[in-house]
N, C-alpha and C positions, 0 to 999 in steps of 0.2 A: 363690933366693932372698938377698940381704941382710942381712949380724948387724948387729944396731947395738949400745952400749952404754949402760942408761939409768943416771944417776946418780938415788939417792932417797932421804930424807929420813925416816928412824925411830928414834921415840921409845918408849926401853923402859929398866928399870930396872937389865940386866944386859947387857954384850958378845955372851953364849952367846944369851940370847932375842932380840939382832936380828938372829943367824947362822943360827938356828933359823927367825926370819919371811922373811931375804934367801933362802937355798936352797929353801924352800916358794912361796917365788915362784917363784925359778928353775924350778922344777921343775913348776912349774904350766904355766909358758908352755912348759917342752920340751914338754909330755903332750896339750894340751886345744888342739882348734886357734881358729886368733886370736882367728877371730870369734864364739868361744860367751865368750870369755873376757870382748871388749868386753862383747859385750851380757849375761854376769853383772857385772861389774864397774859398768854404767851403771846397774843398779837397785839395785847397792849405793852407788852415790853416790848415789840419789835417794833410796831407803830402806833408811837404814842398821841398822835392826832388821829386817830380814827377817834379816840374817845370821842371830840368835838363833831366829826363825821353824824358819828353815832344820835352825837345828844340831838340833832336839829331833825332828827325821826323819832324822836319821844313825845 
């Protein structure tokens, strides 16, 4: 499979927060199947509140 680099913009209070978010996104992309990430992010995009609900069960 080909590898691509993608630039994103993250607003945060500190550079450490940006680093953490970037690392966690990269780890998720490396460990979770692409079709599952796509499905998850589509659902979050449609309904961002679903994240707070899901976190209650984690």
